[in-house]
LOTORNU-972327 format. One line per 4 residues: number of its first residue (from 1); their letters; for each residue z, x, y of N, C-alpha, C, CB. Coordinates in Angstrom, 2 decimals, padded with zeros to 5 digits. Glycine has a CB too. Layout:
BEGIN
NUM = a = Z:X:Y:Z:X:Y:Z:X:Y:Z:X:Y; ...
This chain:
BEGIN
1 = xxxx = 000.00:000.85:-001.20:000.00:000.00:000.00:000.00:000.88:001.24:001.23:-000.96:000.01; -000.99:000.74:002.11:-001.09:001.54:003.32:-000.15:000.99:004.39:-002.54:001.55:003.84; -000.03:001.75:005.49:000.82:001.29:006.59:000.32:-000.05:007.12:000.87:002.34:007.72; -000.99:-000.16:007.30:-001.54:-001.42:007.80:-001.29:-002.56:006.82:-003.03:-001.27:008.07
5 = xxxx = -001.39:-002.26:005.52:-001.13:-003.28:004.51:000.33:-003.71:004.54:-001.50:-002.76:003.11; 001.22:-002.75:004.77:002.65:-003.06:004.85:002.94:-003.98:006.03:003.47:-001.77:004.97; 002.36:-003.66:007.19:002.55:-004.50:008.36:001.91:-005.87:008.16:001.97:-003.82:009.60; 000.74:-005.89:007.49:000.07:-007.15:007.21:000.92:-008.02:006.30:-001.30:-006.91:006.59
9 = xxxx = 001.61:-007.38:005.36:002.48:-008.12:004.45:003.61:-008.79:005.23:003.06:-007.18:003.37; 004.18:-008.08:006.19:005.23:-008.66:007.02:004.68:-009.83:007.83:005.83:-007.60:007.96; 003.49:-009.67:008.40:002.89:-010.75:009.16:002.64:-011.97:008.29:001.58:-010.29:009.80; 002.21:-011.73:007.05:001.98:-012.84:006.13:003.28:-013.54:005.78:001.29:-012.34:004.86
13 = xxxx = 004.37:-012.75:005.63:005.68:-013.34:005.39:006.00:-014.37:006.48:006.78:-012.25:005.34; 005.82:-013.95:007.72:006.21:-014.82:008.83:005.23:-015.97:009.01:006.29:-014.01:010.12; 003.95:-015.74:008.72:002.95:-016.79:008.91:003.02:-017.87:007.83:001.56:-016.18:008.91; 003.41:-017.47:006.62:003.39:-018.40:005.50:004.75:-019.03:005.21:002.89:-017.71:004.27
17 = xxxx = 005.74:-018.69:006.02:007.08:-019.23:005.79:007.50:-020.08:006.99:008.09:-018.09:005.55; 008.76:-020.47:006.96:009.30:-021.32:008.02:009.32:-020.62:009.38:010.70:-021.75:007.66; 009.09:-019.31:009.43:009.09:-018.59:010.70:007.77:-018.73:011.46:009.39:-017.14:010.47; 006.77:-019.33:010.84:005.42:-019.32:011.39:005.33:-019.88:012.81:004.50:-020.10:010.49
21 = xxxx = 006.09:-020.92:013.10:006.01:-021.56:014.41:006.70:-020.75:015.50:006.61:-022.94:014.35; 007.53:-019.79:015.10:008.38:-019.12:016.09:008.10:-017.62:016.19:009.83:-019.34:015.75; 007.18:-017.11:015.38:006.97:-015.66:015.32:005.79:-015.21:016.17:006.77:-015.22:013.89; 005.92:-014.00:016.72:004.88:-013.39:017.55:004.72:-011.95:017.08:005.24:-013.46:019.10
25 = xxxx = 003.49:-011.53:016.83:003.26:-010.20:016.26:002.70:-009.23:017.28:002.33:-010.30:015.07; 002.95:-007.94:017.02:002.38:-006.84:017.81:002.61:-007.02:019.31:000.88:-006.73:017.54; 003.86:-006.92:019.70:004.25:-007.01:021.10:004.32:-005.60:021.69:005.63:-007.75:021.26; 003.88:-005.45:022.93:003.86:-004.14:023.60:004.60:-004.23:024.93:002.40:-003.66:023.81
29 = xxxx = 004.87:-003.06:025.52:005.45:-003.00:026.85:004.86:-001.81:027.59:007.00:-002.91:026.79; 004.96:-001.84:028.91:004.49:-000.72:029.71:005.61:000.30:029.84:004.00:-001.19:031.11; 005.28:001.55:029.56:006.28:002.61:029.60:006.03:003.52:030.80:006.26:003.43:028.30; 007.13:003.96:031.42:007.02:004.89:032.53:006.81:004.21:033.86:005.89:005.84:032.28
33 = xxxx = 006.69:005.02:034.91:006.53:004.50:036.25:005.05:004.47:036.64:007.33:005.34:037.26; 004.73:003.52:037.51:003.37:003.45:038.02:003.06:004.69:038.86:003.18:002.16:038.87; 001.88:005.26:038.64:001.44:006.40:039.43:000.13:006.04:040.12:001.27:007.66:038.56; -000.03:006.53:041.31:-001.21:006.21:042.09:-002.47:006.63:041.34:-001.16:006.88:043.46
37 = xxxx = -003.36:005.67:041.14:-004.63:005.97:040.48:-004.54:006.09:038.98:-005.18:007.22:041.03; -003.36:005.82:038.41:-003.21:005.94:036.96:-002.45:004.73:036.43:-002.47:007.25:036.59; -003.09:004.01:035.52:-002.47:002.82:034.95:-001.56:003.19:033.78:-003.54:001.83:034.50; -000.47:002.45:033.65:000.41:002.64:032.50:-000.20:001.97:031.28:001.82:002.09:032.79
41 = xxxx = -000.12:002.63:030.15:-000.62:002.06:028.91:000.51:001.40:028.14:-001.30:003.14:028.04; 000.12:000.53:027.22:001.12:-000.17:026.43:001.69:000.68:025.31:000.54:-001.41:025.87; 002.95:000.46:025.01:003.62:001.11:023.89:004.18:000.02:022.98:004.76:002.09:024.39; 004.12:000.24:021.67:004.56:-000.80:020.74:006.04:-001.14:020.94:004.31:-000.36:019.30
45 = xxxx = 006.31:-002.42:021.09:007.68:-002.90:021.23:008.26:-003.24:019.87:007.72:-004.14:022.15; 007.51:-003.95:019.06:007.94:-004.29:017.70:006.74:-004.79:016.91:009.07:-005.36:017.73; 006.93:-004.96:015.62:005.87:-005.52:014.79:005.87:-007.04:014.83:006.01:-005.04:013.34; 007.06:-007.63:014.77:007.19:-009.09:014.84:008.43:-009.44:015.65:007.27:-009.72:013.41
49 = xxxx = 008.31:-010.46:016.51:009.46:-010.98:017.23:009.51:-012.49:017.02:009.40:-010.63:018.75; 010.67:-012.99:016.66:010.87:-014.42:016.45:011.77:-014.94:017.57:011.50:-014.71:015.04; 011.31:-015.98:018.25:012.10:-016.60:019.31:012.41:-018.03:018.88:011.34:-016.57:020.69; 013.69:-018.30:018.68:014.13:-019.61:018.19:015.37:-020.02:018.96:014.40:-019.59:016.65
53 = xxxx = 015.18:-020.88:019.96:016.31:-021.24:020.81:016.82:-020.01:021.54:017.44:-021.88:019.99; 018.12:-019.77:021.46:018.71:-018.60:022.10:018.70:-017.37:021.20:020.13:-018.90:022.52; 018.21:-017.52:019.98:018.16:-016.40:019.04:016.80:-015.71:019.08:018.46:-016.89:017.61; 016.83:-014.39:019.14:015.61:-013.58:019.11:015.76:-012.55:017.99:015.35:-012.88:020.49
57 = xxxx = 014.81:-012.54:017.06:014.81:-011.59:015.96:013.71:-010.57:016.21:014.61:-012.30:014.57; 014.06:-009.30:016.23:013.08:-008.23:016.45:012.95:-007.44:015.15:013.51:-007.30:017.63; 011.70:-007.31:014.65:011.46:-006.65:013.37:010.58:-005.41:013.54:010.81:-007.62:012.39; 010.96:-004.36:012.83:010.16:-003.14:012.77:009.84:-002.84:011.32:010.91:-001.93:013.43
61 = xxxx = 008.57:-002.60:011.01:008.13:-002.33:009.64:007.64:-000.90:009.52:007.02:-003.32:009.22; 008.18:-000.18:008.54:007.74:001.20:008.26:007.42:001.33:006.78:008.82:002.23:008.69; 006.30:001.97:006.48:005.98:002.34:005.10:005.86:003.85:005.04:004.66:001.64:004.61; 006.82:004.48:004.39:006.85:005.94:004.23:006.91:006.25:002.75:008.06:006.58:005.00
65 = xxxx = 005.91:006.94:002.25:005.88:007.27:000.83:007.02:008.22:000.47:004.53:007.90:000.46; 007.69:007.91:-000.62:008.82:008.72:-001.09:008.28:009.76:-002.07:009.92:007.83:-001.78; 008.58:011.03:-001.82:008.06:012.13:-002.63:008.97:012.39:-003.83:007.92:013.42:-001.78; 008.54:011.94:-005.00:009.35:012.12:-006.21:009.13:013.48:-006.87:009.05:011.02:-007.22
69 = xxxx = 008.25:014.30:-006.27:007.92:015.60:-006.86:008.85:016.72:-006.39:006.49:015.96:-006.54; 009.68:016.44:-005.40:010.56:017.49:-004.88:012.02:017.13:-005.15:010.33:017.69:-003.36; 012.93:018.02:-004.77:014.36:017.78:-004.94:014.73:016.42:-004.34:015.20:018.91:-004.27; 015.47:015.61:-005.12:015.71:014.23:-004.70:016.51:014.12:-003.41:016.42:013.49:-005.79
73 = xxxx = 017.42:015.05:-003.16:018.19:015.00:-001.92:017.29:015.28:-000.71:019.36:015.99:-001.96; 016.40:016.27:-000.86:015.46:016.57:000.22:014.52:015.39:000.44:014.65:017.86:-000.10; 014.04:014.82:-000.68:013.13:013.68:-000.58:013.80:012.49:000.11:012.64:013.26:-001.98; 015.06:012.22:-000.27:015.80:011.12:000.33:016.01:011.35:001.82:017.15:010.93:-000.37
77 = xxxx = 016.43:012.56:002.19:016.67:012.86:003.60:015.41:012.67:004.44:017.19:014.29:003.75; 014.28:013.13:003.91:013.02:013.00:004.64:012.60:011.54:004.77:011.91:013.81:003.94; 012.72:010.81:003.66:012.32:009.41:003.70:013.23:008.62:004.63:012.35:008.80:002.29; 014.52:008.85:004.54:015.49:008.14:005.38:015.20:008.38:006.86:016.93:008.58:005.03
81 = xxxx = 014.93:009.62:007.20:014.68:009.95:008.61:013.43:009.23:009.13:014.52:011.47:008.78; 012.37:009.20:008.32:011.10:008.62:008.77:011.08:007.10:008.68:009.97:009.18:007.96; 011.70:006.55:007.64:011.62:005.11:007.42:012.75:004.33:008.08:011.62:004.82:005.94; 013.97:004.87:008.02:015.13:004.12:008.52:015.54:004.58:009.92:016.30:004.27:007.57
85 = xxxx = 015.77:005.88:010.09:016.19:006.36:011.40:015.15:006.04:012.47:016.45:007.87:011.36; 013.88:006.18:012.11:012.81:005.89:013.07:012.81:004.42:013.46:011.46:006.28:012.48; 013.00:003.53:012.49:013.05:002.09:012.78:014.26:001.73:013.63:013.06:001.28:011.49; 015.41:002.31:013.28:016.63:002.03:014.05:016.46:002.48:015.50:017.84:002.74:013.42
89 = xxxx = 015.84:003.64:015.69:015.59:004.14:017.05:014.68:003.18:017.81:014.97:005.55:017.01; 013.61:002.73:017.17:012.69:001.79:017.81:013.39:000.48:018.15:011.48:001.53:016.91; 014.19:-000.02:017.21:014.86:-001.30:017.42:015.92:-001.21:018.51:015.49:-001.78:016.13; 016.66:-000.10:018.57:017.63:000.08:019.65:016.92:000.13:021.00:018.45:001.35:019.42
93 = xxxx = 015.76:000.79:021.03:014.97:000.83:022.26:014.49:-000.56:022.65:013.79:001.76:022.09; 014.06:-001.34:021.66:013.61:-002.71:021.93:014.76:-003.57:022.43:012.99:-003.33:020.67; 015.93:-003.38:021.83:017.12:-004.14:022.24:017.47:-003.85:023.70:018.33:-003.79:021.32; 017.47:-002.58:024.07:017.79:-002.21:025.45:016.71:-002.72:026.41:017.93:-000.69:025.58
97 = xxxx = 015.45:-002.63:025.96:014.34:-003.04:026.84:014.37:-004.53:027.12:013.01:-002.66:026.21; 014.56:-005.34:026.09:014.50:-006.79:026.29:015.68:-007.28:027.12:014.47:-007.52:024.93; 016.78:-006.55:027.09:017.93:-006.91:027.93:017.71:-006.50:029.38:019.20:-006.26:027.39; 017.00:-005.38:029.58:016.82:-004.85:030.94:015.52:-005.30:031.59:016.86:-003.35:030.90
101 = xxxx = 014.45:-005.40:030.79:013.14:-005.72:031.35:012.43:-006.80:030.53:012.26:-004.45:031.41; 012.98:-008.00:030.47:012.40:-009.06:029.63:011.00:-009.48:030.06:013.30:-010.26:029.64; 010.64:-009.21:031.32:009.32:-009.60:031.80:008.26:-008.54:031.51:009.37:-009.88:033.29; 008.68:-007.39:031.03:007.74:-006.30:030.74:007.37:-006.31:029.26:008.35:-004.93:031.14
105 = xxxx = 006.72:-007.40:028.83:006.26:-007.55:027.46:004.83:-008.10:027.48:007.21:-008.48:026.64; 004.00:-007.58:026.56:002.58:-007.94:026.55:002.10:-008.15:025.12:001.74:-006.84:027.24; 000.97:-008.85:025.00:000.44:-009.18:023.68:-000.77:-008.32:023.31:000.05:-010.64:023.64; -001.09:-007.31:024.12:-002.20:-006.42:023.80:-001.80:-004.98:024.06:-003.45:-006.79:024.63
109 = xxxx = -002.48:-004.06:023.36:-002.12:-002.64:023.44:-002.37:-002.04:024.81:-002.90:-001.87:022.40; -003.23:-002.67:025.61:-003.49:-002.18:026.96:-002.47:-002.71:027.97:-004.90:-002.57:027.40; -001.59:-003.59:027.50:-000.55:-004.19:028.34:-001.15:-004.87:029.57:000.46:-003.11:028.79; -002.14:-005.72:029.30:-002.76:-006.49:030.38:-002.51:-007.99:030.24:-004.26:-006.23:030.41
113 = xxxx = -002.13:-008.44:029.03:-001.89:-009.86:028.78:-000.39:-010.10:028.62:-002.66:-010.34:027.52; 000.26:-010.67:029.62:001.72:-010.86:029.56:002.13:-011.77:028.40:002.23:-011.45:030.87; 003.26:-011.48:027.83:003.84:-012.32:026.79:004.29:-013.62:027.45:005.04:-011.61:026.05; 003.73:-014.74:027.02:003.91:-016.00:027.74:005.15:-016.78:027.32:002.70:-016.85:027.56
117 = xxxx = 005.73:-016.44:026.18:006.89:-017.20:025.70:008.11:-016.91:026.57:007.19:-016.85:024.23; 008.76:-017.96:027.02:009.96:-017.79:027.84:011.13:-017.38:026.94:010.30:-019.09:028.61; 011.78:-016.29:027.32:012.91:-015.79:026.55:014.22:-016.40:027.06:012.97:-014.25:026.61; 015.24:-016.47:026.22:016.53:-016.98:026.66:017.11:-016.14:027.80:017.52:-017.01:025.48
121 = xxxx = 017.92:-016.76:028.61:018.58:-016.05:029.71:019.48:-014.96:029.13:019.40:-017.02:030.60; 019.67:-013.90:029.89:020.46:-012.75:029.42:021.89:-013.13:029.05:020.49:-011.68:030.49; 022.43:-014.19:029.66:023.79:-014.62:029.34:023.86:-015.42:028.04:024.35:-015.45:030.47; 022.70:-015.85:027.54:022.68:-016.72:026.37:021.98:-016.12:025.16:022.02:-018.01:026.72
125 = xxxx = 021.16:-015.10:025.38:020.35:-014.55:024.30:021.20:-013.89:023.22:019.36:-013.55:024.86; 020.83:-014.11:021.97:021.49:-013.47:020.82:020.40:-012.73:020.03:022.25:-014.53:019.92; 020.47:-011.42:020.02:019.41:-010.59:019.45:019.81:-010.07:018.08:019.07:-009.42:020.38; 018.91:-010.23:017.13:019.11:-009.73:015.76:018.03:-008.69:015.48:019.06:-010.91:014.71
129 = xxxx = 018.42:-007.55:014.94:017.48:-006.46:014.66:017.29:-006.29:013.16:017.98:-005.13:015.29; 016.03:-006.22:012.73:015.72:-006.08:011.31:014.71:-004.96:011.11:015.17:-007.40:010.72; 015.07:-003.99:010.26:014.16:-002.92:009.87:013.69:-003.17:008.45:014.86:-001.52:009.98; 012.37:-003.20:008.25:011.81:-003.32:006.91:011.32:-001.93:006.51:010.64:-004.38:006.84
133 = xxxx = 012.06:-001.29:005.62:011.79:000.10:005.23:011.20:000.12:003.83:013.09:000.96:005.29; 009.91:000.39:003.74:009.21:000.39:002.46:008.83:001.80:002.03:007.96:-000.48:002.54; 008.63:001.95:000.72:008.13:003.23:000.21:008.99:003.88:-000.84:007.97:004.15:001.32; 010.26:003.44:-000.99:011.14:004.11:-001.95:011.54:003.21:-003.12:012.38:004.60:-001.26
137 = xxxx = 010.93:002.04:-003.24:011.32:001.10:-004.29:011.18:001.70:-005.68:010.49:-000.17:-004.20; 010.05:002.35:-005.94:009.83:002.94:-007.26:010.81:004.06:-007.55:008.40:003.45:-007.38; 011.14:004.84:-006.52:012.12:005.92:-006.69:013.49:005.34:-007.01:012.19:006.80:-005.42; 013.86:004.24:-006.36:015.13:003.57:-006.66:015.15:003.09:-008.11:015.35:002.37:-005.70
141 = xxxx = 014.04:002.54:-008.55:013.99:002.03:-009.92:014.09:003.16:-010.93:012.69:001.24:-010.14; 013.45:004.28:-010.66:013.54:005.44:-011.56:014.97:005.96:-011.66:012.61:006.58:-011.07; 015.71:005.82:-010.57:017.08:006.36:-010.53:018.09:005.38:-011.12:017.47:006.69:-009.09; 017.98:004.09:-010.75:019.02:003.12:-011.10:018.53:001.91:-011.89:019.69:002.65:-009.87
145 = xxxx = 017.21:001.78:-012.04:016.69:000.59:-012.70:016.67:-000.62:-011.79:017.49:000.29:-013.92; 016.76:-000.38:-010.47:016.73:-001.45:-009.47:015.79:-001.03:-008.35:018.17:-001.77:-008.91; 015.16:-002.00:-007.71:014.14:-001.68:-006.71:014.68:-001.57:-005.29:013.08:-002.71:-006.75; 015.90:-002.02:-005.06:016.41:-002.04:-003.69:017.43:-000.96:-003.42:017.00:-003.37:-003.40
149 = xxxx = 017.77:-000.80:-002.15:018.79:000.15:-001.73:020.18:-000.46:-001.86:018.54:000.61:-000.29; 021.16:000.39:-002.12:022.56:-000.04:-002.15:023.12:-000.03:-000.73:023.40:000.86:-003.09; 024.20:-000.76:-000.54:024.90:-000.78:000.75:026.33:-000.34:000.54:024.84:-002.20:001.39; 026.79:000.55:001.38:028.17:001.01:001.36:028.60:001.21:002.81:028.34:002.34:000.52
153 = xxxx = 029.49:000.35:003.29:029.87:000.41:004.70:030.67:001.67:005.04:030.67:-000.81:005.06; 031.12:002.40:004.02:031.81:003.66:004.26:030.84:004.82:004.37:032.82:003.93:003.16; 029.58:004.56:004.04:028.56:005.61:004.05:028.12:005.91:005.48:027.34:005.19:003.19; 027.92:007.18:005.77:027.45:007.60:007.08:026.04:008.17:006.97:028.40:008.65:007.70
157 = xxxx = 025.11:007.57:007.68:023.75:008.07:007.68:023.14:008.15:006.30:023.71:009.42:008.32; 022.55:009.31:006.00:021.84:009.51:004.74:022.66:010.30:003.73:020.53:010.21:004.98; 023.99:010.23:003.82:024.87:011.05:002.98:024.72:010.76:001.49:026.29:010.83:003.38; 024.48:009.51:001.12:024.45:009.11:-000.29:023.06:008.64:-000.67:025.49:008.00:-000.56
161 = xxxx = 022.55:009.15:-001.79:021.21:008.81:-002.23:021.02:007.30:-002.38:020.90:009.51:-003.54; 019.91:006.79:-001.87:019.50:005.39:-002.02:020.59:004.42:-001.57:019.13:005.12:-003.46; 021.38:004.84:-000.59:022.48:004.02:-000.08:022.46:004.04:001.44:023.85:004.51:-000.61; 022.62:002.87:002.04:022.64:002.77:003.49:024.01:002.29:003.95:021.53:001.82:004.00
165 = xxxx = 024.41:002.79:005.11:025.68:002.37:005.69:025.43:001.46:006.88:026.50:003.58:006.11; 026.31:001.53:007.86:026.22:000.67:009.03:025.90:001.54:010.25:027.53:-000.13:009.24; 024.82:001.25:010.98:024.49:002.02:012.19:025.65:002.02:013.17:023.23:001.46:012.85; 025.79:003.11:013.90:026.92:003.24:014.82:026.71:002.46:016.12:027.15:004.70:015.14
169 = xxxx = 025.48:002.11:016.44:025.21:001.36:017.66:025.06:-000.12:017.32:023.94:001.89:018.38; 024.07:-000.76:017.88:023.81:-002.18:017.59:023.49:-002.34:016.10:022.64:-002.72:018.47; 024.07:-003.38:015.48:023.87:-003.58:014.04:022.39:-003.84:013.74:024.73:-004.76:013.54; 021.90:-003.19:012.67:020.52:-003.36:012.23:020.52:-003.74:010.75:019.68:-002.06:012.47
173 = xxxx = 019.88:-004.86:010.42:019.68:-005.23:009.02:018.56:-004.38:008.45:019.35:-006.76:008.88; 018.77:-003.84:007.25:017.74:-003.03:006.61:017.34:-003.68:005.29:018.23:-001.57:006.38; 016.08:-004.08:005.20:015.53:-004.69:003.99:014.28:-003.93:003.58:015.22:-006.19:004.21; 013.79:-004.22:002.35:012.43:-003.84:002.02:011.64:-005.12:001.76:012.38:-002.88:000.78
177 = xxxx = 010.35:-004.99:001.44:009.54:-006.21:001.33:010.00:-007.12:000.20:008.09:-005.84:001.12; 010.49:-006.55:-000.89:010.92:-007.38:-002.01:012.19:-008.16:-001.69:011.13:-006.52:-003.25; 013.15:-007.51:-001.03:014.39:-008.21:-000.68:014.12:-009.28:000.38:015.45:-007.22:-000.17; 013.23:-008.98:001.31:012.88:-009.97:002.33:012.17:-011.16:001.71:012.00:-009.33:003.43
181 = xxxx = 011.33:-010.88:000.73:010.62:-011.95:000.02:011.61:-012.88:-000.66:009.65:-011.36:-001.01; 012.64:-012.32:-001.29:013.65:-013.14:-001.97:014.44:-013.98:-000.98:014.60:-012.24:-002.78; 014.75:-013.40:000.17:015.48:-014.15:001.19:014.65:-015.34:001.65:015.83:-013.25:002.39; 013.37:-015.10:001.94:012.51:-016.19:002.39:012.33:-017.25:001.30:011.15:-015.64:002.80
185 = xxxx = 012.40:-016.84:000.04:012.27:-017.79:-001.06:013.51:-018.68:-001.17:012.04:-017.04:-002.38; 014.68:-018.09:-000.91:015.94:-018.83:-001.07:016.26:-019.75:000.10:017.07:-017.85:-001.26; 015.76:-019.43:001.28:016.09:-020.20:002.47:014.93:-021.11:002.86:016.45:-019.27:003.64; 015.25:-022.19:003.57:014.24:-023.22:003.86:013.86:-023.34:005.33:014.74:-024.54:003.38
189 = xxxx = 014.73:-022.91:006.23:014.46:-023.12:007.65:014.80:-021.87:008.44:015.25:-024.33:008.18; 014.26:-021.81:009.65:014.57:-020.69:010.53:016.06:-020.66:010.87:013.74:-020.77:011.82; 016.65:-021.84:011.04:018.08:-021.90:011.31:018.89:-021.32:010.15:018.51:-023.35:011.58; 018.46:-021.63:008.91:019.12:-021.07:007.73:019.05:-019.54:007.75:018.49:-021.62:006.44
193 = xxxx = 017.88:-019.02:008.09:017.67:-017.57:008.10:018.56:-016.90:009.15:016.20:-017.25:008.37; 018.61:-017.48:010.33:019.44:-016.91:011.39:020.92:-016.98:011.02:019.20:-017.65:012.72; 021.34:-018.10:010.45:022.73:-018.22:010.01:023.05:-017.18:008.94:023.01:-019.64:009.47; 022.08:-016.93:008.05:022.28:-015.94:006.98:022.45:-014.54:007.55:021.09:-015.96:006.00
197 = xxxx = 021.54:-014.11:008.44:021.65:-012.74:008.94:022.88:-012.57:009.84:020.38:-012.36:009.71; 023.30:-013.65:010.53:024.52:-013.56:011.33:025.74:-013.43:010.42:024.66:-014.79:012.24; 025.78:-014.23:009.35:026.90:-014.14:008.41:026.90:-012.78:007.71:026.82:-015.27:007.36; 025.73:-012.27:007.39:025.62:-010.95:006.75:026.15:-009.85:007.67:024.15:-010.66:006.36
201 = xxxx = 025.78:-009.93:008.95:026.28:-008.96:009.92:027.80:-009.06:010.04:025.62:-009.18:011.29; 028.32:-010.27:010.13:029.77:-010.45:010.24:030.50:-009.85:009.05:030.11:-011.94:010.37; 029.94:-010.05:007.85:030.56:-009.51:006.64:030.54:-007.99:006.64:029.84:-010.05:005.40; 029.37:-007.41:006.92:029.23:-005.96:006.81:029.92:-005.19:007.93:027.78:-005.60:006.78
205 = xxxx = 030.24:-005.87:009.01:030.93:-005.19:010.11:032.43:-005.51:010.14:030.30:-005.58:011.44; 032.93:-006.11:009.06:034.37:-006.37:008.97:035.12:-005.05:009.09:034.72:-007.08:007.63; 036.03:-004.96:010.03:036.67:-003.68:010.34:037.82:-003.32:009.42:037.15:-003.70:011.74; 038.38:-004.28:008.70:039.59:-003.99:007.93:039.31:-003.74:006.44:040.55:-005.13:008.06
209 = xxxx = 038.04:-003.58:006.06:037.73:-003.32:004.65:036.38:-002.63:004.51:037.75:-004.63:003.85; 036.23:-001.91:003.40:034.94:-001.31:003.07:034.23:-002.21:002.06:035.12:000.13:002.50; 032.93:-002.29:002.19:032.14:-003.18:001.33:031.02:-002.39:000.67:031.57:-004.36:002.14; 030.86:-002.60:-000.64:029.75:-002.02:-001.38:028.93:-003.14:-002.00:030.25:-001.02:-002.47
213 = xxxx = 027.63:-003.06:-001.84:026.72:-004.05:-002.41:025.62:-003.32:-003.15:026.13:-005.00:-001.31; 025.45:-003.65:-004.41:024.42:-003.00:-005.21:023.23:-003.93:-005.34:024.96:-002.60:-006.59; 022.03:-003.37:-005.21:020.82:-004.18:-005.33:020.67:-004.67:-006.76:019.58:-003.38:-004.91; 019.88:-005.74:-006.92:019.67:-006.30:-008.24:018.24:-006.08:-008.68:020.01:-007.80:-008.26
217 = xxxx = 018.00:-006.25:-009.96:016.65:-006.15:-010.49:015.81:-007.30:-009.97:016.66:-006.14:-012.04; 014.55:-007.04:-009.66:013.67:-008.06:-009.09:013.51:-009.28:-009.99:012.33:-007.47:-008.81; 013.74:-009.11:-011.30:013.55:-010.23:-012.21:014.69:-011.23:-012.14:013.41:-009.71:-013.62; 015.78:-010.84:-011.51:016.92:-011.74:-011.40:016.75:-012.67:-010.21:018.23:-010.95:-011.28
221 = xx = 017.36:-013.84:-010.29:017.33:-014.79:-009.18:018.60:-014.62:-008.35:017.19:-016.25:-009.69; 018.46:-014.83:-007.03:019.62:-014.73:-006.15:019.82:-016.05:-005.42:019.46:-013.57:-005.15
C-alpha cells in the first residue's frame, strides 16, 4: 500500500461511514508572513478534518514501511519517529493553528480557496487529534501474533517495542487502519464516535493509575 493509497483508504473510511456528512479532506493553510511580490504557498494542515457541532476531529495519516531486515529496536525507533512522532508534531501544529488562526484554512494546495465551513467559537470548540500510523502491522504480527500496537500509559516515547504511551502535550489518539476500521464497524453515528474517543482519552489520561491495553487479533470481534 503506497502513501497515496493509505491516505485514500482514510478518505474512503470517512466517505463510506457516518462521518461522510461532516468530513473535509486535504485542508491547507498559508505559512509565514506576506512578502512584497511573493505569495505565500499552502502547507498541509491535515488529511481529514471532521466538524460536528462544537467538536472538531483532526486526522493525520502516515504510511511508513517497517524494516524487518534490521535490528528490531533500530527498526522500531526509526518507524516510530517517522510514523508517530511526525504525526504528533503535525497534529500539535494543527491544534495550535486552528486555535490561533481559524480563518487561515484553505481547500487547495495553493491556498487560494478559503475553507468555507464555519468553525466553533474558540470558547466552545473541542478538538480531538487522531494519528493513523500504518506500516508496522505485519511486524507486530510476527512478534506477538497481533496486528495492532499495545498501549502502556507508563511508557515514554519509543522505549518499548510495539508499544505506545501518552504524548506529553495535547492528547493524541493513535490507531492504524485495521483498528480504525473496527471502530467504525462497531459504532453507528458521529456522536457515538466522538463520545468513544472522549471516553478513551479520559480513561488513558487517568492520573492515579497506569493502564495497559493489548491489541487483539483481527479475527476477533470487539
